N, C-alpha and C positions, 0 to 999 in steps of 0.2 A: 908846681901845682897852675893846671892851665884857665886859664881865666874866661868863664862864656861871654862869648858875645852879645848875647839877649838878659834882658833881666825882665820882674815881673813884670813891673809899668809896661816893657813895651809890648809883651805880650801881650796885655790889657787892651790895650791901645789899639792892637791891630784886632782882634778880638771885637772891643766893642763899635769896629771897621764893617766888620760883618754882619751887624744887629738888620735883623729882622728881613735879611738874604740867605738862600736855598745855602745851602752848605754842604760839605762829605765830611761823614766824622770817619774816624780810623781809631780803634781803639786794643791800644794791646792788653789781653787778659794773662797774657804767660802762659808760658810750656805749651807755644807753638798755638796759640788760640788765637786769632784775630777778628773786631767784630766788624763789620764796615754796614754805614747806611749814611741816606740824606734826607735831610730835614733843615725846618728855618728856629736859626737861632732868634732862640724867642724874649732872650733875659741874660742882663748883662746886670751883676752885681759887684759888691766891693770884692768878694773874695772869691763869687764862683761865676758861671756861666752859664745857661740851660736852651736845649736843644729840643725842639718839637720834633719826632718823627714824623713822617709825611705816611709810614705806614703805621694803620690804626691799632693792628695786632704785636705792635710793639712791643717786650715784653724785654726789658732792661731798664740801665741806668741811662737816663737824660742831663745828668748836670755834673759837669765836669770844675778839676777849681783850675787855675793857671800855673800851679807848681805843675800839675798831669803833664798840660801841656809842654810846659820849659823843662820837662823830663825825659818829654820823647812817647809819653803811654801814652797820650792822646793829639791826632792832630787834626785839625781842622785849614779845608780851606774851601772856599767858594764854588759853587756849581759853575760851570761858564754853559751862557746861554750859548744857543742854539739859533743859527742867524738863517 
């Protein structure tokens, strides 16, 4: 068995560092379907985190569990600011 290099606590801490910042979210929906959007990380809770999309007409899931990030189904990274 391969020991994972991350655990839920480290994922939770990393996500908490992005609170109130703009993030890029990539969601693997399966069957070669990928959803990408930008938004503000609006809430960090014990079991999940929420993202408020910048697009007002966005229809989709905006709350994700830390396990989804750990498994690789959801990727969250901060938006680089233009200088």
